[in-house]
C-alpha positions as CSV (number, residue, x, y, z in Angstrom):
1,X,-89.8,45.2,-149.0
2,X,-89.3,45.4,-145.8
3,X,-89.6,48.9,-143.9
4,X,-87.0,49.2,-141.4
5,X,-85.5,51.6,-139.1
6,X,-82.6,51.6,-137.3
7,X,-82.1,54.5,-134.6
8,X,-78.1,55.1,-134.4
9,X,-77.2,53.8,-137.6
10,X,-74.8,56.5,-138.7
11,X,-71.8,54.4,-137.2
12,X,-70.7,50.8,-136.1
13,X,-72.6,48.0,-135.7
14,X,-76.2,50.2,-136.0
15,X,-74.4,51.5,-139.6
16,X,-73.8,47.5,-140.8
17,X,-77.9,46.5,-139.7
18,X,-78.5,49.6,-141.8
19,X,-75.9,48.4,-145.0
20,X,-77.5,44.9,-144.8
21,X,-81.0,46.0,-144.8
22,X,-80.6,48.5,-147.8
23,X,-78.8,46.0,-149.7
24,X,-81.1,44.0,-149.3
25,X,-84.1,46.1,-151.2
26,X,-86.0,47.7,-148.4
27,X,-86.6,50.9,-146.9
28,X,-84.9,52.0,-144.3
29,X,-84.3,55.2,-142.4
30,X,-81.2,55.8,-140.2
31,X,-80.9,58.2,-137.6
32,X,-78.0,59.9,-136.2
33,X,-77.4,62.5,-133.6
34,X,-76.4,65.2,-136.3
35,X,-78.5,65.7,-139.6
36,X,-75.8,65.8,-142.0
37,X,-74.3,63.3,-141.4
38,X,-77.2,61.3,-141.2
39,X,-78.0,61.7,-144.5
40,X,-73.9,61.5,-145.7
41,X,-74.6,57.3,-144.6
42,X,-78.1,57.8,-145.6
43,X,-76.2,57.4,-148.8
44,X,-73.3,55.4,-148.5
45,X,-75.1,52.4,-148.0
46,X,-77.7,53.2,-150.0
47,X,-80.4,53.7,-146.9
48,X,-83.9,55.7,-148.4
49,X,-83.5,58.8,-145.5
50,X,-81.2,59.4,-143.3
51,X,-82.9,61.7,-140.2
52,X,-81.6,63.5,-137.0
53,X,-82.3,62.3,-133.6
54,X,-81.0,62.9,-129.9
55,X,-81.8,59.5,-128.0
56,X,-80.7,62.5,-124.7
57,X,-83.2,64.4,-125.9
58,X,-86.6,62.2,-125.2
59,X,-88.8,64.9,-125.7
60,X,-87.7,65.8,-129.3
61,X,-88.0,61.9,-130.2
62,X,-91.9,62.0,-131.6
63,X,-91.0,65.6,-133.9
64,X,-87.9,63.9,-135.3
65,X,-89.7,60.5,-136.3
66,X,-93.1,62.2,-138.1
67,X,-92.0,61.7,-141.3
68,X,-91.3,58.5,-140.8
69,X,-94.6,56.0,-142.5
70,X,-95.1,52.4,-141.1
71,X,-92.8,49.8,-139.7
72,X,-91.6,46.7,-140.5
73,X,-89.0,46.3,-137.8
74,X,-87.1,48.6,-135.6
75,X,-83.8,48.4,-134.6
76,X,-82.6,50.4,-131.8
77,X,-78.7,50.6,-131.3
78,X,-77.2,54.3,-130.7
79,X,-74.8,53.7,-127.6
80,X,-73.1,55.8,-125.4
81,X,-69.5,54.5,-123.9
82,X,-69.9,55.9,-120.4
83,X,-67.0,55.3,-118.1
84,X,-68.2,55.2,-114.3
85,X,-67.0,54.0,-110.8
86,X,-68.7,54.4,-107.8
87,X,-65.1,55.3,-106.1
88,X,-65.5,58.4,-108.8
89,X,-68.6,58.6,-109.5
90,X,-69.3,60.8,-113.0
91,X,-73.5,61.9,-112.1
92,X,-73.7,63.9,-115.1
93,X,-72.2,60.9,-117.1
94,X,-74.4,58.4,-115.7
95,X,-77.6,60.8,-116.2
96,X,-76.5,61.0,-120.1
97,X,-76.0,57.4,-120.8
98,X,-78.8,56.2,-118.5
99,X,-81.8,59.0,-120.4
100,X,-80.2,58.4,-123.6
101,X,-80.4,54.3,-123.6
102,X,-82.9,53.7,-121.5
103,X,-85.7,56.4,-121.5
104,X,-84.8,57.4,-125.3
105,X,-85.2,54.3,-126.8
106,X,-88.4,53.4,-124.9
107,X,-89.5,57.5,-125.6
108,X,-89.0,56.1,-129.2
109,X,-90.9,52.8,-129.1
110,X,-93.7,55.6,-127.8
111,X,-93.2,58.0,-130.5
112,X,-93.4,54.8,-133.6
113,X,-96.0,52.8,-131.3
114,X,-99.3,54.0,-134.6
115,X,-96.8,52.8,-137.0
116,X,-95.9,49.5,-135.6
117,X,-98.6,47.4,-136.8
118,X,-99.5,43.4,-135.3
119,X,-95.9,41.7,-137.5
120,X,-93.9,44.5,-136.5
121,X,-90.6,43.7,-133.9
122,X,-88.3,45.4,-132.4
123,X,-84.7,44.8,-131.8
124,X,-82.7,46.9,-128.5
125,X,-79.3,46.5,-128.5
126,X,-77.6,46.2,-124.6
127,X,-74.6,44.6,-124.4
128,X,-72.6,41.2,-122.1
129,X,-71.3,43.9,-119.3
130,X,-74.5,43.2,-117.8
131,X,-73.1,39.7,-117.2
132,X,-69.4,40.1,-116.7
133,X,-69.0,44.1,-115.5
134,X,-65.3,45.6,-116.4
135,X,-63.4,48.1,-114.8
136,X,-65.2,51.1,-114.8
137,X,-68.5,49.2,-116.3
138,X,-70.9,50.3,-113.2
139,X,-73.6,52.9,-115.4
140,X,-73.1,50.0,-118.6
141,X,-73.8,46.8,-116.7
142,X,-76.3,49.4,-115.0
143,X,-78.4,49.6,-118.5
144,X,-77.5,47.4,-120.6
145,X,-79.5,45.0,-117.3
146,X,-82.3,47.6,-118.2
147,X,-82.7,47.1,-122.2
148,X,-83.8,43.2,-120.7
149,X,-86.7,44.8,-118.0
150,X,-87.4,46.7,-121.0
151,X,-88.4,44.1,-123.3
152,X,-90.6,41.6,-121.6
153,X,-92.7,44.9,-120.2
154,X,-93.0,46.8,-123.9
155,X,-93.6,42.5,-124.7
156,X,-96.5,42.0,-122.5
157,X,-97.5,45.7,-123.3
158,X,-97.5,46.3,-127.1
159,X,-98.6,42.8,-128.0
160,X,-98.5,41.1,-130.6
161,X,-95.6,42.9,-131.2
162,X,-92.5,41.0,-130.8
163,X,-89.4,42.9,-128.8
164,X,-86.2,40.3,-128.3
165,X,-82.7,42.0,-127.1
166,X,-79.4,41.5,-128.7
167,X,-76.7,41.8,-126.3
168,X,-73.0,41.5,-128.2
169,X,-69.6,40.3,-126.7
170,X,-66.0,41.9,-127.7
171,X,-67.5,42.4,-131.6
172,X,-63.4,42.1,-133.1
173,X,-64.2,43.3,-136.1
174,X,-66.0,47.0,-135.1
175,X,-64.5,50.3,-135.3
176,X,-64.4,50.2,-131.6
177,X,-62.7,47.5,-131.2
178,X,-60.7,46.0,-134.6
179,X,-57.3,48.3,-133.1
180,X,-57.5,47.1,-129.5
181,X,-55.4,44.5,-128.1
182,X,-58.3,41.2,-127.5
183,X,-55.8,38.5,-127.2
184,X,-56.6,37.6,-123.8
185,X,-60.7,37.9,-124.6
186,X,-59.9,35.8,-127.8
187,X,-58.2,32.8,-125.2
188,X,-61.1,32.7,-122.9
189,X,-63.7,32.2,-126.1
190,X,-64.1,28.9,-126.4
191,X,-64.9,29.3,-130.4
192,X,-61.0,31.3,-130.1
193,X,-62.8,33.7,-132.3
194,X,-64.5,37.6,-131.8
195,X,-68.2,37.4,-132.5
196,X,-68.0,39.4,-136.0
197,X,-70.2,42.6,-137.2
198,X,-72.0,39.9,-140.1
199,X,-72.8,37.8,-136.9
200,X,-74.8,40.7,-135.2
201,X,-76.2,41.0,-138.4
202,X,-77.4,37.7,-138.4
203,X,-78.2,38.2,-134.7
204,X,-80.4,41.3,-135.3
205,X,-82.5,39.2,-138.6
206,X,-83.0,36.9,-137.4
207,X,-84.7,38.6,-134.5
208,X,-87.3,40.3,-136.7
209,X,-88.1,37.7,-138.9
210,X,-88.8,34.7,-136.7
211,X,-92.2,35.4,-135.5
212,X,-91.9,33.0,-132.1
213,X,-89.3,35.2,-130.6
214,X,-89.8,37.0,-128.0
215,X,-88.9,38.4,-124.9
216,X,-85.5,37.2,-125.1
217,X,-82.2,38.1,-124.5
218,X,-79.8,36.5,-127.2
219,X,-76.0,36.4,-126.3
220,X,-73.9,36.8,-129.4
221,X,-70.6,36.0,-128.2
222,X,-68.8,33.6,-129.2
223,X,-69.5,31.8,-125.9
224,X,-67.2,34.2,-123.8
225,X,-69.3,34.5,-120.8
226,X,-68.5,30.4,-120.5
227,X,-64.9,30.4,-119.1
């Protein structure tokens, strides 16, 4: 049995990751901004514990994770969906999103570094907007590109702990995308299908368990970038 911590595990892809590991019998701690929701989702997916943690308030992260013990696998999946452009730049929105993901993720690793061990692994969620920005993706593209630098720096500084980034494409059956028209996305995807949540969970598990994969950016987009 492994100890898995999923930051941002109360919804979307993070919730599915937490459900997978809890269902496998691992000891899972998940976090979300709201304590009651985190506890409720932990009960729903079978996780051992749900904790309140706000990535946008990085100075509080260490205290929020004080009860967490040894960590075999850490998944950083919390997300802020900022829509921003240079023509109409929302500075506060950009600051919130960038602090949450880049500073918040790093502060989480800082808080848990004494509970990570030589065989621990960390998966950091980015996204394919870093390669193909869409309208309004200025902040999202910037912070997801920053994830690449983050995992390489951490893999170097905290070796032999492994750090890898997962960059999903459009995940068609996820709560965010399932009600949106995706025909145009499918048409330009070589496999003729978008990734599923199960595909993303499988990719997370691969990155956590394969001891020879370190410092890589793994795209899970069904080849969408090829066209």
